[in-house]
C-alpha positions as a Markdown table, in Angstrom:
| # | Residue | x | y | z |
|---|---|---|---|---|
| 1 | Met | -14.1 | -9.3 | -16.7 |
| 2 | Pro | -13.4 | -5.5 | -16.5 |
| 3 | Ile | -9.7 | -4.7 | -17.0 |
| 4 | Trp | -9.5 | -2.8 | -13.7 |
| 5 | Ile | -10.2 | -6.0 | -11.8 |
| 6 | Leu | -7.4 | -7.9 | -13.5 |
| 7 | Val | -5.0 | -4.9 | -13.0 |
| 8 | Ser | -6.0 | -4.7 | -9.3 |
| 9 | Val | -5.2 | -8.5 | -8.8 |
| 10 | Ala | -1.9 | -8.0 | -10.5 |
| 11 | Ala | -1.1 | -5.1 | -8.2 |
| 12 | Ala | -1.9 | -7.1 | -5.1 |
| 13 | Thr | 0.4 | -10.0 | -6.4 |
| 14 | Phe | 3.3 | -7.6 | -7.0 |
| 15 | Gln | 2.7 | -6.0 | -3.6 |
| 16 | Thr | 2.8 | -9.3 | -1.7 |
| 17 | Val | 6.1 | -10.2 | -3.2 |
| 18 | Arg | 7.5 | -6.7 | -2.5 |
| 19 | Phe | 6.4 | -6.8 | 1.2 |
| 20 | Met | 8.0 | -10.3 | 1.5 |
| 21 | Leu | 11.3 | -8.8 | 0.3 |
| 22 | Gln | 11.0 | -5.8 | 2.6 |
| 23 | Lys | 10.2 | -8.1 | 5.6 |
| 24 | Ser | 13.4 | -10.1 | 4.8 |
| 25 | Leu | 15.4 | -6.8 | 4.6 |
| 26 | Ser | 14.0 | -5.3 | 7.8 |
| 27 | Thr | 14.5 | -8.4 | 9.9 |
| 28 | Val | 18.2 | -8.9 | 9.0 |
| 29 | Lys | 19.9 | -5.8 | 7.6 |
| 30 | Leu | 17.7 | -2.6 | 7.4 |
| 31 | Ser | 15.6 | -0.5 | 9.8 |
| 32 | Ala | 11.9 | 0.0 | 8.9 |
| 33 | Ala | 12.9 | 3.4 | 7.3 |
| 34 | Gly | 15.7 | 1.8 | 5.3 |
| 35 | Ala | 13.6 | -1.0 | 4.0 |
| 36 | Thr | 11.0 | 1.6 | 3.0 |
| 37 | Phe | 13.5 | 3.8 | 1.3 |
| 38 | Ala | 14.9 | 0.8 | -0.7 |
| 39 | Arg | 11.5 | 0.6 | -2.4 |
| 40 | Phe | 11.6 | 4.1 | -3.7 |
| 41 | Ala | 15.3 | 4.3 | -4.3 |
| 42 | Tyr | 15.3 | 1.4 | -6.7 |
| 43 | Ser | 11.9 | 2.0 | -8.3 |
| 44 | Ala | 11.9 | 5.7 | -9.0 |
| 45 | Pro | 14.8 | 5.6 | -11.5 |
| 46 | Leu | 13.2 | 2.7 | -13.3 |
| 47 | Val | 9.8 | 4.4 | -13.6 |
| 48 | Ala | 11.4 | 7.6 | -14.8 |
| 49 | Leu | 13.6 | 5.8 | -17.4 |
| 50 | Leu | 10.6 | 3.8 | -18.8 |
| 51 | Leu | 8.5 | 7.0 | -19.1 |
| 52 | Ala | 11.3 | 8.8 | -20.8 |
| 53 | Leu | 11.8 | 6.0 | -23.3 |
| 54 | Tyr | 8.0 | 5.9 | -24.0 |
| 55 | Leu | 8.0 | 9.7 | -24.6 |
| 56 | Ala | 11.0 | 9.5 | -26.9 |
| 57 | Ala | 9.6 | 6.6 | -28.9 |
| 58 | Thr | 6.2 | 8.1 | -29.4 |
| 59 | Gly | 7.2 | 11.8 | -29.8 |
| 60 | Arg | 4.8 | 12.8 | -27.0 |
| 61 | Ser | 5.4 | 15.3 | -24.3 |
| 62 | Leu | 4.5 | 15.5 | -20.7 |
| 63 | Pro | 1.0 | 16.9 | -20.0 |
| 64 | Ala | 0.6 | 20.1 | -18.0 |
| 65 | Leu | 1.0 | 19.4 | -14.3 |
| 66 | Ser | -1.2 | 21.7 | -12.2 |
| 67 | Pro | -0.5 | 22.8 | -8.6 |
| 68 | Thr | -3.5 | 20.7 | -7.6 |
| 69 | Phe | -1.8 | 17.6 | -9.2 |
| 70 | Trp | 1.4 | 18.3 | -7.2 |
| 71 | Gly | -0.6 | 18.8 | -4.1 |
| 72 | Phe | -2.2 | 15.4 | -4.4 |
| 73 | Val | 1.3 | 13.9 | -5.2 |
| 74 | Ala | 2.8 | 15.4 | -2.1 |
| 75 | Ile | 0.0 | 14.3 | 0.2 |
| 76 | Gly | -0.2 | 10.8 | -1.3 |
| 77 | Gly | 3.5 | 10.3 | -1.5 |
| 78 | Thr | 4.1 | 11.4 | 2.1 |
| 79 | Ala | 1.2 | 9.3 | 3.4 |
| 80 | Gln | 2.6 | 6.2 | 1.6 |
| 81 | Ile | 6.1 | 6.7 | 3.0 |
| 82 | Leu | 4.7 | 6.8 | 6.6 |
| 83 | Ala | 2.3 | 3.9 | 5.9 |
| 84 | Thr | 5.1 | 1.7 | 4.5 |
| 85 | Val | 7.3 | 2.4 | 7.5 |
| 86 | Cys | 4.4 | 1.4 | 9.8 |
| 87 | Val | 3.9 | -1.9 | 7.9 |
| 88 | Val | 7.5 | -2.8 | 7.9 |
| 89 | Ala | 7.8 | -2.0 | 11.6 |
| 90 | Leu | 4.6 | -4.1 | 12.2 |
| 91 | Phe | 6.4 | -7.2 | 10.7 |
| 92 | Lys | 8.7 | -7.1 | 13.7 |
| 93 | Gln | 5.7 | -7.3 | 16.0 |
| 94 | Arg | 3.4 | -9.9 | 14.4 |
| 95 | Asn | 3.6 | -12.6 | 11.7 |
| 96 | Phe | 3.5 | -11.7 | 8.0 |
| 97 | Ala | -0.2 | -12.6 | 7.3 |
| 98 | Val | -1.5 | -10.7 | 10.3 |
| 99 | Gly | 0.7 | -7.7 | 9.5 |
| 100 | Ile | -0.8 | -7.6 | 6.0 |
| 101 | Thr | -4.3 | -8.0 | 7.4 |
| 102 | Phe | -3.9 | -5.0 | 9.7 |
| 103 | Lys | -2.7 | -3.0 | 6.7 |
| 104 | Lys | -5.8 | -4.1 | 4.7 |
| 105 | Thr | -8.1 | -2.1 | 7.0 |
| 106 | Glu | -7.1 | 0.5 | 4.4 |
| 107 | Val | -10.0 | -0.6 | 2.1 |
| 108 | Ile | -12.5 | 0.3 | 4.8 |
| 109 | Gln | -10.9 | 3.6 | 5.5 |
| 110 | Thr | -10.4 | 4.4 | 1.8 |
| 111 | Ala | -14.2 | 4.4 | 1.4 |
| 112 | Leu | -14.4 | 7.0 | 4.2 |
| 113 | Val | -11.5 | 9.1 | 2.9 |
| 114 | Gly | -12.9 | 8.9 | -0.7 |
| 115 | Phe | -16.2 | 10.3 | 0.6 |
| 116 | Leu | -14.5 | 13.2 | 2.5 |
| 117 | Val | -12.0 | 14.2 | -0.2 |
| 118 | Leu | -13.6 | 13.3 | -3.5 |
| 119 | Gly | -17.2 | 13.1 | -2.6 |
| 120 | Glu | -17.6 | 9.4 | -3.4 |
| 121 | Gly | -20.5 | 8.2 | -1.3 |
| 122 | Ile | -21.0 | 5.2 | 1.0 |
| 123 | Ser | -24.3 | 3.2 | 0.9 |
| 124 | Phe | -26.0 | 1.7 | 4.0 |
| 125 | Gly | -24.7 | -1.7 | 2.9 |
| 126 | Gly | -21.2 | -0.2 | 2.8 |
| 127 | Leu | -21.6 | 0.9 | 6.3 |
| 128 | Ile | -22.5 | -2.6 | 7.4 |
| 129 | Ala | -19.4 | -3.9 | 5.7 |
| 130 | Ile | -17.3 | -1.4 | 7.5 |
| 131 | Leu | -18.6 | -2.4 | 10.9 |
| 132 | Leu | -18.0 | -6.1 | 10.0 |
| 133 | Gly | -14.4 | -5.2 | 9.1 |
| 134 | Leu | -14.1 | -3.3 | 12.4 |
| 135 | Ala | -15.1 | -6.5 | 14.2 |
| 136 | Ala | -12.3 | -8.4 | 12.4 |
| 137 | Val | -9.8 | -5.8 | 13.4 |
| 138 | Leu | -10.8 | -6.2 | 17.1 |
| 139 | Ile | -10.3 | -9.9 | 16.8 |
| 140 | Leu | -6.8 | -9.5 | 15.3 |
| 141 | Ser | -5.8 | -6.8 | 17.7 |
| 142 | Lys | -5.2 | -9.2 | 20.6 |
| 143 | Thr | -1.5 | -10.2 | 20.9 |
| 144 | Pro | -1.1 | -14.0 | 21.2 |
| 145 | Gly | -0.9 | -14.9 | 24.9 |
| 146 | Gly | -2.1 | -11.5 | 25.9 |
| 147 | Thr | -4.7 | -11.0 | 28.6 |
| 148 | Gly | -7.2 | -8.2 | 29.5 |
| 149 | Lys | -10.3 | -6.7 | 27.9 |
| 150 | Trp | -10.6 | -6.5 | 24.1 |
| 151 | Trp | -10.5 | -2.8 | 23.9 |
| 152 | Gln | -7.1 | -2.7 | 25.7 |
| 153 | His | -5.5 | -4.6 | 22.8 |
| 154 | Leu | -6.3 | -1.8 | 20.4 |
| 155 | Thr | -3.6 | 0.3 | 22.0 |
| 156 | Asn | -0.8 | -2.2 | 21.7 |
| 157 | Arg | 2.0 | -1.4 | 19.3 |
| 158 | Ala | 1.0 | -3.9 | 16.6 |
| 159 | Ser | -2.6 | -2.6 | 16.5 |
| 160 | Met | -1.6 | 1.0 | 16.4 |
| 161 | Leu | 0.9 | 0.4 | 13.6 |
| 162 | Gly | -1.5 | -1.7 | 11.6 |
| 163 | Ile | -4.5 | 0.6 | 11.9 |
| 164 | Gly | -2.3 | 3.7 | 11.4 |
| 165 | Ser | -0.9 | 2.2 | 8.2 |
| 166 | Gly | -4.5 | 1.6 | 7.0 |
| 167 | Val | -5.4 | 5.3 | 7.5 |
| 168 | Leu | -2.3 | 6.5 | 5.7 |
| 169 | Phe | -2.6 | 4.1 | 2.8 |
| 170 | Ala | -6.3 | 5.2 | 2.4 |
| 171 | Phe | -5.1 | 8.9 | 2.1 |
| 172 | Ser | -2.4 | 7.9 | -0.4 |
| 173 | Ala | -4.9 | 5.9 | -2.6 |
| 174 | Val | -7.5 | 8.6 | -2.7 |
| 175 | Ser | -4.8 | 11.3 | -3.4 |
| 176 | Tyr | -3.3 | 9.2 | -6.3 |
| 177 | Arg | -6.8 | 8.9 | -7.8 |
| 178 | Gly | -7.2 | 12.6 | -7.4 |
| 179 | Ala | -3.9 | 13.3 | -9.1 |
| 180 | Ser | -4.6 | 11.0 | -12.0 |
| 181 | Leu | -8.0 | 12.7 | -12.5 |
| 182 | Glu | -6.2 | 16.0 | -12.8 |
| 183 | Leu | -4.6 | 14.8 | -16.0 |
| 184 | Gly | -7.9 | 15.0 | -17.8 |
| 185 | Thr | -8.8 | 12.7 | -20.7 |
| 186 | Leu | -5.4 | 11.1 | -21.4 |
| 187 | Glu | -5.5 | 7.4 | -21.8 |
| 188 | Pro | -5.5 | 5.6 | -18.3 |
| 189 | Ala | -2.1 | 3.9 | -18.7 |
| 190 | Phe | -0.4 | 7.1 | -19.7 |
| 191 | Arg | -2.0 | 9.0 | -16.8 |
| 192 | Ala | -0.9 | 6.2 | -14.4 |
| 193 | Ala | 2.8 | 6.3 | -15.7 |
| 194 | Val | 3.0 | 10.1 | -15.3 |
| 195 | Thr | 1.5 | 10.1 | -11.8 |
| 196 | Leu | 3.6 | 7.2 | -10.7 |
| 197 | Ser | 6.8 | 8.9 | -12.0 |
| 198 | Ala | 6.0 | 12.1 | -10.2 |
| 199 | Val | 5.2 | 10.3 | -6.9 |
| 200 | Thr | 8.2 | 8.0 | -6.8 |
| 201 | Leu | 10.6 | 10.8 | -7.6 |
| 202 | Phe | 9.1 | 12.9 | -4.9 |
| 203 | Gln | 9.3 | 10.0 | -2.4 |
| 204 | Met | 12.9 | 9.1 | -3.3 |
| 205 | Thr | 14.0 | 12.8 | -3.0 |
| 206 | Thr | 12.3 | 13.6 | 0.2 |
| 207 | Met | 13.1 | 10.4 | 2.1 |
| 208 | Gly | 16.6 | 10.3 | 0.8 |
| 209 | Ala | 17.2 | 13.9 | 2.1 |
| 210 | Trp | 15.7 | 12.9 | 5.5 |
| 211 | Leu | 17.9 | 9.9 | 5.8 |
| 212 | Phe | 21.0 | 11.9 | 4.7 |
| 213 | Trp | 20.2 | 14.4 | 7.5 |
| 214 | Arg | 19.3 | 11.8 | 10.2 |
| 215 | Asp | 20.9 | 8.5 | 9.4 |
| 216 | Arg | 23.5 | 8.4 | 6.7 |
| 217 | Gly | 24.5 | 4.9 | 7.8 |
| 218 | Glu | 21.1 | 3.6 | 6.7 |
| 219 | Leu | 21.8 | 5.0 | 3.2 |
| 220 | Arg | 25.0 | 2.9 | 3.0 |
| 221 | Ala | 23.0 | -0.1 | 4.2 |
| 222 | Val | 20.5 | 0.3 | 1.5 |
| 223 | Trp | 23.3 | 0.4 | -1.1 |
| 224 | Gln | 24.9 | -2.7 | 0.5 |
| 225 | Thr | 21.6 | -4.7 | 0.1 |
| 226 | Arg | 21.2 | -3.6 | -3.5 |
| 227 | Arg | 21.0 | -7.2 | -4.8 |
| 228 | Thr | 17.7 | -7.7 | -2.9 |
| 229 | Gly | 16.8 | -4.0 | -3.2 |
| 230 | Ile | 16.7 | -4.1 | -7.0 |
| 231 | Phe | 14.0 | -6.7 | -6.8 |
| 232 | Val | 12.1 | -4.6 | -4.3 |
| 233 | Gly | 12.3 | -1.8 | -6.8 |
| 234 | Leu | 11.1 | -4.0 | -9.7 |
| 235 | Thr | 8.1 | -5.4 | -7.8 |
| 236 | Ser | 7.3 | -2.0 | -6.4 |
| 237 | Met | 7.3 | -0.5 | -9.9 |
| 238 | Gly | 5.1 | -3.3 | -11.2 |
| 239 | Gly | 2.7 | -3.1 | -8.3 |
| 240 | Ser | 2.5 | 0.7 | -8.2 |
| 241 | Phe | 1.9 | 1.0 | -11.9 |
| 242 | Cys | -1.0 | -1.5 | -11.7 |
| 243 | Trp | -2.5 | 0.3 | -8.7 |
| 244 | Phe | -2.2 | 3.7 | -10.4 |
| 245 | Trp | -3.7 | 2.3 | -13.6 |
| 246 | Ala | -6.6 | 0.9 | -11.7 |
| 247 | Phe | -7.1 | 4.2 | -9.8 |
| 248 | Thr | -7.5 | 6.0 | -13.2 |
| 249 | Leu | -10.3 | 3.5 | -14.2 |
| 250 | Gln | -12.3 | 3.0 | -11.0 |
| 251 | Asn | -13.2 | 4.3 | -7.6 |
| 252 | Ala | -10.3 | 3.8 | -5.1 |
| 253 | Ala | -12.5 | 1.9 | -2.7 |
| 254 | Tyr | -13.5 | -0.6 | -5.4 |
| 255 | Val | -9.8 | -1.1 | -6.4 |
| 256 | Lys | -8.6 | -1.6 | -2.8 |
| 257 | Ala | -11.5 | -4.0 | -2.2 |
| 258 | Val | -10.5 | -6.3 | -5.1 |
| 259 | Gly | -6.9 | -6.0 | -3.9 |
| 260 | Gln | -7.9 | -7.9 | -0.7 |
| 261 | Val | -6.8 | -11.0 | -2.6 |
| 262 | Glu | -3.5 | -10.1 | -1.1 |
| 263 | Leu | -4.8 | -11.6 | 2.2 |
| 264 | Ile | -4.8 | -15.0 | 0.7 |
| 265 | Leu | -1.4 | -14.6 | -0.9 |
| 266 | Ser | 0.1 | -13.2 | 2.4 |
| 267 | Leu | -1.4 | -16.2 | 4.4 |
| 268 | Leu | 0.4 | -18.6 | 2.0 |
| 269 | Ala | 3.6 | -16.6 | 2.2 |
| 270 | Ser | 3.5 | -16.6 | 6.0 |
| 271 | Ile | 3.1 | -20.4 | 6.2 |
| 272 | Leu | 5.1 | -21.6 | 3.2 |
| 273 | Phe | 7.9 | -19.0 | 3.0 |
| 274 | Phe | 8.4 | -17.6 | 6.5 |
| 275 | Lys | 7.4 | -20.8 | 8.3 |
| 276 | Glu | 5.2 | -18.8 | 10.8 |
| 277 | Thr | 2.4 | -20.2 | 12.8 |
| 278 | Ile | -1.2 | -18.9 | 12.3 |
| 279 | Thr | -3.6 | -19.3 | 15.2 |
| 280 | Arg | -7.2 | -20.2 | 14.8 |
| 281 | Arg | -8.3 | -16.8 | 16.1 |
| 282 | Glu | -6.1 | -15.1 | 13.5 |
| 283 | Ile | -7.5 | -17.3 | 10.7 |
| 284 | Phe | -11.0 | -16.4 | 11.8 |
| 285 | Gly | -10.1 | -12.7 | 12.0 |
| 286 | Ile | -8.6 | -12.8 | 8.5 |
| 287 | Ala | -11.6 | -14.7 | 7.1 |
| 288 | Leu | -14.0 | -12.2 | 8.8 |
| 289 | Leu | -12.1 | -9.2 | 7.3 |
| 290 | Gly | -12.2 | -10.9 | 3.9 |
| 291 | Ala | -16.0 | -11.3 | 4.3 |
| 292 | Ser | -16.3 | -7.6 | 5.1 |
| 293 | Ile | -14.4 | -6.8 | 1.9 |
| 294 | Leu | -16.7 | -9.0 | -0.2 |
| 295 | Ala | -19.7 | -7.3 | 1.4 |
| 296 | Leu | -18.2 | -4.0 | 0.6 |
| 297 | Ile | -17.8 | -5.0 | -3.1 |
| 298 | Ile | -21.4 | -6.0 | -3.2 |
| 299 | Ala | -22.6 | -2.9 | -1.4 |
| 300 | Ile | -20.6 | -0.5 | -3.5 |
């Protein structure tokens, strides 16, 4: 089995655990912005430290980082911040599994963004898979107990947050792949580490400055929840490194497609950990979206 598939599955596993921790933080102690910042605040120093130790142990130096590299870092880092805020806010609207499923529309949108930004094409079969995924999103967009036409539910808060996060995560994934490709022929793991360190430091700095300006109390709350926040940082570091590593090896749409295993993991977490109820319609919508992802893998 290609290593990028194994790395993608590992990334999805780390990410599921991290979102579980962030959901717990957001529902009891932190705002959506605070729970998002906790991820970067506790992961960026760890990533930078490990990269520094690696450079010291091997005698290597950082590669030249071009303006294009930093451009991809800024776009991807900002998009990921906004996307994560959307997902954490979504957890307050719907159950964990459905929240993650809305987020997972990113795989469909990554294929489109990859074509627009990096010129990575979409086949006819890929288009069919995208339409199948759209049908799944329409099914999941209806709020339990809600009434009215199906298209009216696409404008509810949960749907807008979920679909919006998918768009933003798509831009971040493609931008990170673009940044890693700017590092040339370096080995994939090293490219992933350098890109990840640059991105997380950018995110910690910019979001920390924003919270310092707008909500200093939230910064104190992030520090007060450090016992959980440290684990958010560790799982974030593990997941992000695996995502970045996979992006250096394969098309971002492929990587995100394999990462849909997170759907199964989130469903288990929703039922077993958060004790949430999943409706039949939601199970069908999740299954249909999973089928669209499988179709996308086959088509691409």
